All heavy atoms as TSV, in Angstrom:
chain	resi	resn	atom	element	x	y	z
A	1	MET	N	N	103.806	103.326	116.954
A	1	MET	CA	C	102.487	102.772	117.160
A	1	MET	C	C	101.868	102.317	115.837
A	1	MET	O	O	101.121	101.362	115.825
A	1	MET	CB	C	101.589	103.798	117.843
A	1	MET	CG	C	102.011	104.161	119.257
A	1	MET	SD	S	102.156	102.778	120.387
A	1	MET	CE	C	100.485	102.267	120.530
A	2	ALA	N	N	102.188	102.990	114.760
A	2	ALA	CA	C	101.622	102.606	113.471
A	2	ALA	C	C	102.117	101.225	113.055
A	2	ALA	O	O	101.355	100.443	112.475
A	2	ALA	CB	C	101.973	103.637	112.412
A	3	SER	N	N	103.360	100.915	113.350
A	3	SER	CA	C	103.877	99.605	112.962
A	3	SER	C	C	103.215	98.491	113.768
A	3	SER	O	O	102.932	97.421	113.224
A	3	SER	CB	C	105.392	99.556	113.132
A	3	SER	OG	O	105.744	99.807	114.469
A	4	ILE	N	N	102.941	98.730	115.030
A	4	ILE	CA	C	102.258	97.731	115.852
A	4	ILE	C	C	100.837	97.524	115.349
A	4	ILE	O	O	100.366	96.388	115.235
A	4	ILE	CB	C	102.274	98.149	117.337
A	4	ILE	CG1	C	103.715	98.142	117.852
A	4	ILE	CG2	C	101.410	97.208	118.176
A	4	ILE	CD1	C	103.879	98.734	119.223
A	5	SER	N	N	100.163	98.596	115.019
A	5	SER	CA	C	98.818	98.497	114.471
A	5	SER	C	C	98.816	97.769	113.134
A	5	SER	O	O	97.937	96.958	112.849
A	5	SER	CB	C	98.209	99.889	114.319
A	5	SER	OG	O	96.920	99.809	113.767
A	6	ALA	N	N	99.817	98.042	112.311
A	6	ALA	CA	C	99.914	97.382	111.011
A	6	ALA	C	C	100.135	95.883	111.184
A	6	ALA	O	O	99.565	95.078	110.441
A	6	ALA	CB	C	101.050	97.994	110.198
A	7	ILE	N	N	100.943	95.501	112.153
A	7	ILE	CA	C	101.184	94.086	112.405
A	7	ILE	C	C	99.898	93.392	112.852
A	7	ILE	O	O	99.634	92.251	112.476
A	7	ILE	CB	C	102.300	93.908	113.455
A	7	ILE	CG1	C	103.635	94.323	112.863
A	7	ILE	CG2	C	102.378	92.471	113.947
A	7	ILE	CD1	C	104.737	94.444	113.877
A	8	LEU	N	N	99.089	94.095	113.612
A	8	LEU	CA	C	97.844	93.500	114.101
A	8	LEU	C	C	96.784	93.386	113.018
A	8	LEU	O	O	95.983	92.448	113.030
A	8	LEU	CB	C	97.291	94.323	115.268
A	8	LEU	CG	C	98.109	94.312	116.556
A	8	LEU	CD1	C	97.500	95.258	117.566
A	8	LEU	CD2	C	98.203	92.910	117.114
A	9	HIS	N	N	96.747	94.311	112.067
A	9	HIS	CA	C	95.630	94.381	111.125
A	9	HIS	C	C	95.976	94.057	109.674
A	9	HIS	O	O	95.084	93.730	108.898
A	9	HIS	CB	C	94.993	95.770	111.187
A	9	HIS	CG	C	94.440	96.086	112.536
A	9	HIS	ND1	N	93.312	95.488	113.039
A	9	HIS	CD2	C	94.881	96.924	113.501
A	9	HIS	CE1	C	93.073	95.954	114.252
A	9	HIS	NE2	N	94.023	96.830	114.559
A	10	ASP	N	N	97.236	94.153	109.297
A	10	ASP	CA	C	97.632	93.881	107.914
A	10	ASP	C	C	98.298	92.515	107.864
A	10	ASP	O	O	99.370	92.312	108.435
A	10	ASP	CB	C	98.590	94.961	107.414
A	10	ASP	CG	C	98.955	94.809	105.951
A	10	ASP	OD1	O	98.414	93.899	105.292
A	10	ASP	OD2	O	99.778	95.595	105.475
A	11	GLN	N	N	97.678	91.590	107.157
A	11	GLN	CA	C	98.172	90.216	107.146
A	11	GLN	C	C	99.551	90.101	106.506
A	11	GLN	O	O	100.395	89.335	106.967
A	11	GLN	CB	C	97.185	89.310	106.425
A	11	GLN	CG	C	97.536	87.849	106.525
A	11	GLN	CD	C	96.494	86.954	105.893
A	11	GLN	OE1	O	95.583	87.426	105.247
A	11	GLN	NE2	N	96.643	85.670	106.089
A	12	GLU	N	N	99.813	90.855	105.462
A	12	GLU	CA	C	101.102	90.792	104.785
A	12	GLU	C	C	102.234	91.232	105.725
A	12	GLU	O	O	103.265	90.566	105.820
A	12	GLU	CB	C	101.083	91.674	103.546
A	12	GLU	CG	C	102.336	91.611	102.724
A	12	GLU	CD	C	102.242	92.473	101.480
A	12	GLU	OE1	O	101.141	92.896	101.111
A	12	GLU	OE2	O	103.305	92.719	100.880
A	13	LEU	N	N	102.025	92.341	106.436
A	13	LEU	CA	C	103.054	92.809	107.364
A	13	LEU	C	C	103.171	91.899	108.579
A	13	LEU	O	O	104.256	91.736	109.134
A	13	LEU	CB	C	102.769	94.246	107.790
A	13	LEU	CG	C	102.988	95.290	106.699
A	13	LEU	CD1	C	102.550	96.662	107.183
A	13	LEU	CD2	C	104.423	95.318	106.240
A	14	ARG	N	N	102.062	91.295	108.988
A	14	ARG	CA	C	102.091	90.353	110.108
A	14	ARG	C	C	102.956	89.140	109.753
A	14	ARG	O	O	103.780	88.693	110.547
A	14	ARG	CB	C	100.683	89.898	110.470
A	14	ARG	CG	C	100.648	88.944	111.663
A	14	ARG	CD	C	99.260	88.448	111.996
A	14	ARG	NE	N	98.282	89.521	111.987
A	14	ARG	CZ	C	97.098	89.432	111.388
A	14	ARG	NH1	N	96.715	88.332	110.781
A	14	ARG	NH2	N	96.258	90.446	111.423
A	15	LEU	N	N	102.767	88.611	108.543
A	15	LEU	CA	C	103.570	87.466	108.111
A	15	LEU	C	C	105.043	87.840	108.010
A	15	LEU	O	O	105.926	87.052	108.380
A	15	LEU	CB	C	103.060	86.945	106.778
A	15	LEU	CG	C	101.699	86.261	106.799
A	15	LEU	CD1	C	101.245	85.933	105.389
A	15	LEU	CD2	C	101.745	85.017	107.651
A	16	TYR	N	N	105.324	89.041	107.513
A	16	TYR	CA	C	106.709	89.516	107.427
A	16	TYR	C	C	107.330	89.600	108.820
A	16	TYR	O	O	108.436	89.106	109.043
A	16	TYR	CB	C	106.754	90.885	106.742
A	16	TYR	CG	C	108.125	91.489	106.715
A	16	TYR	CD1	C	109.073	91.072	105.791
A	16	TYR	CD2	C	108.487	92.478	107.627
A	16	TYR	CE1	C	110.345	91.616	105.775
A	16	TYR	CE2	C	109.751	93.022	107.619
A	16	TYR	CZ	C	110.674	92.592	106.691
A	16	TYR	OH	O	111.937	93.133	106.681
A	17	TYR	N	N	106.608	90.187	109.764
A	17	TYR	CA	C	107.099	90.341	111.134
A	17	TYR	C	C	107.369	88.980	111.765
A	17	TYR	O	O	108.442	88.744	112.332
A	17	TYR	CB	C	106.080	91.125	111.962
A	17	TYR	CG	C	106.448	91.252	113.415
A	17	TYR	CD1	C	107.379	92.189	113.832
A	17	TYR	CD2	C	105.854	90.446	114.381
A	17	TYR	CE1	C	107.724	92.312	115.163
A	17	TYR	CE2	C	106.192	90.553	115.712
A	17	TYR	CZ	C	107.126	91.493	116.100
A	17	TYR	OH	O	107.469	91.601	117.417
A	18	LYS	N	N	106.416	88.071	111.643
A	18	LYS	CA	C	106.572	86.753	112.265
A	18	LYS	C	C	107.721	85.967	111.637
A	18	LYS	O	O	108.449	85.264	112.346
A	18	LYS	CB	C	105.265	85.960	112.150
A	18	LYS	CG	C	104.197	86.458	113.088
A	18	LYS	CD	C	102.957	85.610	113.004
A	18	LYS	CE	C	101.908	86.106	113.966
A	18	LYS	NZ	N	100.694	85.286	113.936
A	19	SER	N	N	107.903	86.092	110.336
A	19	SER	CA	C	108.985	85.347	109.694
A	19	SER	C	C	110.348	85.882	110.124
A	19	SER	O	O	111.285	85.102	110.343
A	19	SER	CB	C	108.843	85.391	108.177
A	19	SER	OG	O	109.102	86.681	107.675
A	20	LYS	N	N	110.477	87.194	110.259
A	20	LYS	CA	C	111.756	87.773	110.678
A	20	LYS	C	C	112.071	87.437	112.133
A	20	LYS	O	O	113.217	87.158	112.479
A	20	LYS	CB	C	111.759	89.291	110.479
A	20	LYS	CG	C	111.793	89.702	109.031
A	20	LYS	CD	C	113.051	89.196	108.368
A	20	LYS	CE	C	113.073	89.552	106.912
A	20	LYS	NZ	N	114.258	89.028	106.237
A	21	VAL	N	N	111.053	87.449	112.994
A	21	VAL	CA	C	111.267	87.079	114.398
A	21	VAL	C	C	111.644	85.601	114.488
A	21	VAL	O	O	112.497	85.212	115.284
A	21	VAL	CB	C	110.025	87.417	115.243
A	21	VAL	CG1	C	110.132	86.833	116.641
A	21	VAL	CG2	C	109.840	88.931	115.321
A	22	ALA	N	N	111.012	84.768	113.642
A	22	ALA	CA	C	111.333	83.342	113.628
A	22	ALA	C	C	112.766	83.092	113.160
A	22	ALA	O	O	113.385	82.107	113.566
A	22	ALA	CB	C	110.350	82.597	112.737
A	23	GLU	N	N	113.290	83.970	112.322
A	23	GLU	CA	C	114.678	83.858	111.876
A	23	GLU	C	C	115.663	84.213	112.983
A	23	GLU	O	O	116.859	83.972	112.850
A	23	GLU	CB	C	114.941	84.790	110.691
A	23	GLU	CG	C	114.302	84.363	109.408
A	23	GLU	CD	C	114.522	85.379	108.300
A	23	GLU	OE1	O	115.292	86.344	108.501
A	23	GLU	OE2	O	113.907	85.206	107.236
A	24	GLY	N	N	115.166	84.823	114.056
A	24	GLY	CA	C	116.031	85.186	115.172
A	24	GLY	C	C	116.350	86.662	115.256
A	24	GLY	O	O	117.178	87.073	116.064
A	25	LYS	N	N	115.708	87.488	114.414
A	25	LYS	CA	C	115.928	88.931	114.475
A	25	LYS	C	C	115.280	89.490	115.743
A	25	LYS	O	O	114.226	89.033	116.156
A	25	LYS	CB	C	115.301	89.625	113.266
A	25	LYS	CG	C	115.813	89.155	111.936
A	25	LYS	CD	C	117.116	89.807	111.618
A	25	LYS	CE	C	117.544	89.394	110.219
A	25	LYS	NZ	N	118.842	89.865	109.895
A	26	PRO	N	N	115.898	90.497	116.351
A	26	PRO	CA	C	115.266	91.137	117.518
A	26	PRO	C	C	113.948	91.807	117.122
A	26	PRO	O	O	113.794	92.304	116.003
A	26	PRO	CB	C	116.294	92.180	117.949
A	26	PRO	CG	C	117.583	91.723	117.363
A	26	PRO	CD	C	117.235	91.003	116.104
A	27	LYS	N	N	113.003	91.818	118.050
A	27	LYS	CA	C	111.667	92.344	117.750
A	27	LYS	C	C	111.698	93.832	117.422
A	27	LYS	O	O	110.965	94.286	116.542
A	27	LYS	CB	C	110.725	92.075	118.918
A	27	LYS	CG	C	110.394	90.618	119.061
A	27	LYS	CD	C	109.409	90.369	120.175
A	27	LYS	CE	C	109.106	88.879	120.250
A	27	LYS	NZ	N	108.153	88.567	121.296
A	28	MET	N	N	112.542	94.601	118.078
A	28	MET	CA	C	112.596	96.036	117.817
A	28	MET	C	C	113.170	96.318	116.432
A	28	MET	O	O	112.709	97.230	115.750
A	28	MET	CB	C	113.464	96.700	118.884
A	28	MET	CG	C	112.977	97.949	119.546
A	28	MET	SD	S	111.242	98.242	119.543
A	28	MET	CE	C	111.284	99.922	119.078
A	29	VAL	N	N	114.139	95.532	116.016
A	29	VAL	CA	C	114.706	95.690	114.678
A	29	VAL	C	C	113.640	95.391	113.636
A	29	VAL	O	O	113.494	96.105	112.635
A	29	VAL	CB	C	115.935	94.772	114.503
A	29	VAL	CG1	C	116.385	94.725	113.054
A	29	VAL	CG2	C	117.062	95.223	115.395
A	30	THR	N	N	112.870	94.350	113.872
A	30	THR	CA	C	111.813	93.980	112.938
A	30	THR	C	C	110.709	95.031	112.913
A	30	THR	O	O	110.162	95.332	111.849
A	30	THR	CB	C	111.245	92.605	113.312
A	30	THR	OG1	O	112.328	91.677	113.430
A	30	THR	CG2	C	110.302	92.099	112.259
A	31	LEU	N	N	110.391	95.633	114.053
A	31	LEU	CA	C	109.411	96.724	114.081
A	31	LEU	C	C	109.919	97.906	113.262
A	31	LEU	O	O	109.141	98.552	112.545
A	31	LEU	CB	C	109.134	97.174	115.514
A	31	LEU	CG	C	108.089	96.392	116.281
A	31	LEU	CD1	C	107.998	96.912	117.705
A	31	LEU	CD2	C	106.748	96.455	115.613
A	32	ASN	N	N	111.213	98.199	113.349
A	32	ASN	CA	C	111.781	99.276	112.536
A	32	ASN	C	C	111.684	98.949	111.054
A	32	ASN	O	O	111.424	99.832	110.235
A	32	ASN	CB	C	113.230	99.539	112.923
A	32	ASN	CG	C	113.336	100.300	114.216
A	32	ASN	OD1	O	112.420	101.020	114.598
A	32	ASN	ND2	N	114.441	100.123	114.904
A	33	ASN	N	N	111.860	97.686	110.691
A	33	ASN	CA	C	111.712	97.282	109.291
A	33	ASN	C	C	110.276	97.474	108.818
A	33	ASN	O	O	110.045	97.907	107.689
A	33	ASN	CB	C	112.124	95.826	109.115
A	33	ASN	CG	C	113.605	95.622	109.301
A	33	ASN	OD1	O	114.380	96.569	109.298
A	33	ASN	ND2	N	114.003	94.382	109.481
A	34	VAL	N	N	109.312	97.161	109.672
A	34	VAL	CA	C	107.902	97.353	109.325
A	34	VAL	C	C	107.613	98.843	109.158
A	34	VAL	O	O	106.918	99.249	108.224
A	34	VAL	CB	C	106.975	96.719	110.382
A	34	VAL	CG1	C	105.526	97.098	110.163
A	34	VAL	CG2	C	107.121	95.201	110.372
A	35	ARG	N	N	108.169	99.669	110.041
A	35	ARG	CA	C	107.997	101.125	109.908
A	35	ARG	C	C	108.540	101.610	108.575
A	35	ARG	O	O	107.920	102.435	107.898
A	35	ARG	CB	C	108.741	101.849	111.031
A	35	ARG	CG	C	108.104	101.736	112.364
A	35	ARG	CD	C	108.917	102.483	113.397
A	35	ARG	NE	N	108.480	102.064	114.716
A	35	ARG	CZ	C	109.246	102.030	115.775
A	35	ARG	NH1	N	110.501	102.400	115.692
A	35	ARG	NH2	N	108.775	101.641	116.928
A	36	ASN	N	N	109.705	101.103	108.198
A	36	ASN	CA	C	110.317	101.503	106.932
A	36	ASN	C	C	109.436	101.086	105.756
A	36	ASN	O	O	109.276	101.838	104.792
A	36	ASN	CB	C	111.708	100.890	106.813
A	36	ASN	CG	C	112.488	101.472	105.674
A	36	ASN	OD1	O	112.188	102.557	105.195
A	36	ASN	ND2	N	113.503	100.747	105.241
A	37	LYS	N	N	108.861	99.892	105.816
A	37	LYS	CA	C	107.962	99.435	104.751
A	37	LYS	C	C	106.728	100.330	104.657
A	37	LYS	O	O	106.271	100.648	103.555
A	37	LYS	CB	C	107.536	97.989	104.982
A	37	LYS	CG	C	108.595	96.979	104.629
A	37	LYS	CD	C	108.051	95.583	104.827
A	37	LYS	CE	C	109.006	94.562	104.289
A	37	LYS	NZ	N	109.030	94.511	102.830
A	38	LEU	N	N	106.171	100.734	105.795
A	38	LEU	CA	C	105.005	101.619	105.798
A	38	LEU	C	C	105.348	102.970	105.174
A	38	LEU	O	O	104.588	103.496	104.350
A	38	LEU	CB	C	104.479	101.824	107.222
A	38	LEU	CG	C	103.754	100.653	107.853
A	38	LEU	CD1	C	103.487	100.942	109.324
A	38	LEU	CD2	C	102.466	100.372	107.123
A	39	LEU	N	N	106.490	103.532	105.564
A	39	LEU	CA	C	106.912	104.817	105.003
A	39	LEU	C	C	107.186	104.727	103.511
A	39	LEU	O	O	106.783	105.608	102.745
A	39	LEU	CB	C	108.171	105.320	105.719
A	39	LEU	CG	C	107.933	105.992	107.054
A	39	LEU	CD1	C	109.266	106.293	107.723
A	39	LEU	CD2	C	107.136	107.257	106.879
A	40	ALA	N	N	107.828	103.658	103.101
A	40	ALA	CA	C	108.143	103.498	101.679
A	40	ALA	C	C	106.875	103.394	100.845
A	40	ALA	O	O	106.767	104.007	99.775
A	40	ALA	CB	C	109.013	102.262	101.473
A	41	SER	N	N	105.892	102.656	101.335
A	41	SER	CA	C	104.645	102.523	100.571
A	41	SER	C	C	103.869	103.841	100.565
A	41	SER	O	O	103.282	104.202	99.549
A	41	SER	CB	C	103.791	101.383	101.111
A	41	SER	OG	O	103.422	101.612	102.437
A	42	ALA	N	N	103.883	104.578	101.667
A	42	ALA	CA	C	103.188	105.866	101.713
A	42	ALA	C	C	103.821	106.866	100.759
A	42	ALA	O	O	103.120	107.561	100.003
A	42	ALA	CB	C	103.197	106.417	103.139
A	43	PHE	N	N	105.148	106.949	100.752
A	43	PHE	CA	C	105.820	107.872	99.852
A	43	PHE	C	C	105.665	107.459	98.390
A	43	PHE	O	O	105.573	108.308	97.512
A	43	PHE	CB	C	107.293	108.015	100.219
A	43	PHE	CG	C	107.522	109.003	101.328
A	43	PHE	CD1	C	107.740	108.575	102.620
A	43	PHE	CD2	C	107.501	110.360	101.074
A	43	PHE	CE1	C	107.935	109.475	103.643
A	43	PHE	CE2	C	107.702	111.283	102.088
A	43	PHE	CZ	C	107.911	110.838	103.379
A	44	ALA	N	N	105.618	106.155	98.127
A	44	ALA	CA	C	105.422	105.692	96.753
A	44	ALA	C	C	104.043	106.099	96.237
A	44	ALA	O	O	103.899	106.513	95.082
A	44	ALA	CB	C	105.585	104.183	96.682
A	45	VAL	N	N	103.029	106.009	97.094
A	45	VAL	CA	C	101.678	106.406	96.700
A	45	VAL	C	C	101.630	107.897	96.397
A	45	VAL	O	O	101.064	108.329	95.390
A	45	VAL	CB	C	100.660	106.030	97.804
A	45	VAL	CG1	C	99.327	106.710	97.596
A	45	VAL	CG2	C	100.473	104.527	97.849
A	46	VAL	N	N	102.261	108.696	97.242
A	46	VAL	CA	C	102.265	110.149	97.030
A	46	VAL	C	C	103.056	110.512	95.778
A	46	VAL	O	O	102.625	111.345	94.972
A	46	VAL	CB	C	102.836	110.866	98.272
A	46	VAL	CG1	C	103.055	112.332	97.996
A	46	VAL	CG2	C	101.904	110.678	99.464
A	47	LYS	N	N	104.205	109.887	95.601
A	47	LYS	CA	C	105.063	110.203	94.462
A	47	LYS	C	C	104.391	109.842	93.134
A	47	LYS	O	O	104.456	110.600	92.168
A	47	LYS	CB	C	106.391	109.456	94.589
A	47	LYS	CG	C	107.385	109.784	93.509
A	47	LYS	CD	C	108.695	109.059	93.757
A	47	LYS	CE	C	109.692	109.357	92.656
A	47	LYS	NZ	N	110.953	108.641	92.866
A	48	ARG	N	N	103.740	108.692	93.097
A	48	ARG	CA	C	103.081	108.257	91.869
A	48	ARG	C	C	101.748	108.953	91.632
A	48	ARG	O	O	101.276	109.014	90.503
A	48	ARG	CB	C	102.843	106.756	91.910
A	48	ARG	CG	C	104.099	105.950	91.846
A	48	ARG	CD	C	103.772	104.477	91.830
A	48	ARG	NE	N	104.994	103.712	91.984
A	48	ARG	CZ	C	105.092	102.596	92.673
A	48	ARG	NH1	N	104.029	102.097	93.265
A	48	ARG	NH2	N	106.238	101.973	92.764
A	49	GLY	N	N	101.118	109.387	92.711
A	49	GLY	CA	C	99.815	110.027	92.587
A	49	GLY	C	C	98.700	109.039	92.282
A	49	GLY	O	O	97.687	109.398	91.699
A	50	THR	N	N	98.907	107.787	92.679
A	50	THR	CA	C	97.908	106.753	92.440
A	50	THR	C	C	97.453	106.171	93.778
A	50	THR	O	O	98.181	106.250	94.767
A	50	THR	CB	C	98.487	105.612	91.585
A	50	THR	OG1	O	99.619	105.063	92.262
A	50	THR	CG2	C	98.918	106.118	90.214
A	51	PRO	N	N	96.276	105.573	93.821
A	51	PRO	CA	C	95.824	104.963	95.075
A	51	PRO	C	C	96.638	103.709	95.407
A	51	PRO	O	O	97.242	103.087	94.529
A	51	PRO	CB	C	94.367	104.617	94.814
A	51	PRO	CG	C	94.203	104.618	93.353
A	51	PRO	CD	C	95.255	105.523	92.787
A	52	TYR	N	N	96.613	103.335	96.676
A	52	TYR	CA	C	97.309	102.146	97.144
A	52	TYR	C	C	96.610	100.902	96.609
A	52	TYR	O	O	95.385	100.807	96.623
A	52	TYR	CB	C	97.346	102.111	98.673
A	52	TYR	CG	C	98.034	100.903	99.236
A	52	TYR	CD1	C	99.415	100.786	99.171
A	52	TYR	CD2	C	97.306	99.877	99.821
A	52	TYR	CE1	C	100.059	99.678	99.685
A	52	TYR	CE2	C	97.942	98.768	100.337
A	52	TYR	CZ	C	99.318	98.670	100.263
A	52	TYR	OH	O	99.943	97.564	100.762
A	53	VAL	N	N	97.381	99.947	96.129
A	53	VAL	CA	C	96.834	98.707	95.574
A	53	VAL	C	C	97.398	97.543	96.373
A	53	VAL	O	O	98.610	97.435	96.562
A	53	VAL	CB	C	97.231	98.555	94.091
A	53	VAL	CG1	C	96.739	97.233	93.546
A	53	VAL	CG2	C	96.705	99.708	93.281
A	54	LEU	N	N	96.514	96.675	96.843
A	54	LEU	CA	C	96.954	95.472	97.525
A	54	LEU	C	C	97.466	94.488	96.482
A	54	LEU	O	O	96.713	94.027	95.616
A	54	LEU	CB	C	95.808	94.824	98.306
A	54	LEU	CG	C	95.370	95.555	99.561
A	54	LEU	CD1	C	94.128	94.903	100.144
A	54	LEU	CD2	C	96.475	95.561	100.586
A	55	LEU	N	N	98.744	94.178	96.528
A	55	LEU	CA	C	99.326	93.302	95.528
A	55	LEU	C	C	98.864	91.861	95.686
A	55	LEU	O	O	98.832	91.103	94.727
A	55	LEU	CB	C	100.851	93.365	95.610
A	55	LEU	CG	C	101.461	94.708	95.262
A	55	LEU	CD1	C	102.978	94.653	95.460
A	55	LEU	CD2	C	101.123	95.094	93.847
A	56	LYS	N	N	98.478	91.499	96.896
A	56	LYS	CA	C	98.062	90.126	97.153
A	56	LYS	C	C	96.808	89.762	96.355
A	56	LYS	O	O	96.611	88.605	95.996
A	56	LYS	CB	C	97.798	89.939	98.646
A	56	LYS	CG	C	97.806	88.487	99.054
A	56	LYS	CD	C	97.345	88.264	100.457
A	56	LYS	CE	C	98.183	88.907	101.500
A	56	LYS	NZ	N	97.730	88.608	102.848
A	57	GLN	N	N	95.962	90.735	96.043
A	57	GLN	CA	C	94.753	90.470	95.282
A	57	GLN	C	C	95.076	90.029	93.866
A	57	GLN	O	O	94.324	89.276	93.260
A	57	GLN	CB	C	93.889	91.729	95.212
A	57	GLN	CG	C	93.288	92.122	96.520
A	57	GLN	CD	C	92.528	93.429	96.402
A	57	GLN	OE1	O	92.605	94.120	95.398
A	57	GLN	NE2	N	91.799	93.770	97.452
A	58	TYR	N	N	96.205	90.464	93.332
A	58	TYR	CA	C	96.550	90.183	91.946
A	58	TYR	C	C	97.592	89.075	91.813
A	58	TYR	O	O	98.004	88.768	90.709
A	58	TYR	CB	C	97.054	91.459	91.279
A	58	TYR	CG	C	96.026	92.560	91.324
A	58	TYR	CD1	C	96.172	93.634	92.194
A	58	TYR	CD2	C	94.894	92.501	90.528
A	58	TYR	CE1	C	95.226	94.639	92.245
A	58	TYR	CE2	C	93.944	93.501	90.588
A	58	TYR	CZ	C	94.106	94.559	91.430
A	58	TYR	OH	O	93.162	95.541	91.496
A	59	ALA	N	N	98.014	88.507	92.913
A	59	ALA	CA	C	99.021	87.451	92.859
A	59	ALA	C	C	98.419	86.170	92.302
A	59	ALA	O	O	97.261	85.843	92.556
A	59	ALA	CB	C	99.607	87.190	94.245
A	60	ALA	N	N	99.201	85.465	91.560
A	60	ALA	CA	C	98.713	84.215	90.950
A	60	ALA	C	C	98.809	83.061	91.909
A	60	ALA	O	O	99.541	82.979	92.790
A	60	ALA	CB	C	99.514	83.914	89.699
């Protein structure tokens, strides 16, 4: 459910999901990829001990 919510509310993950589905990937596989991205970012925040930073704000 978290991956579905992320696709609905997070623009970066929404674009990732739509691009992978457009490539022909199955929707469930792409949802699993989104779940993995969410877990990786959560563990990175905990491991580093720093707050989450939206990278899109700093992109040139």
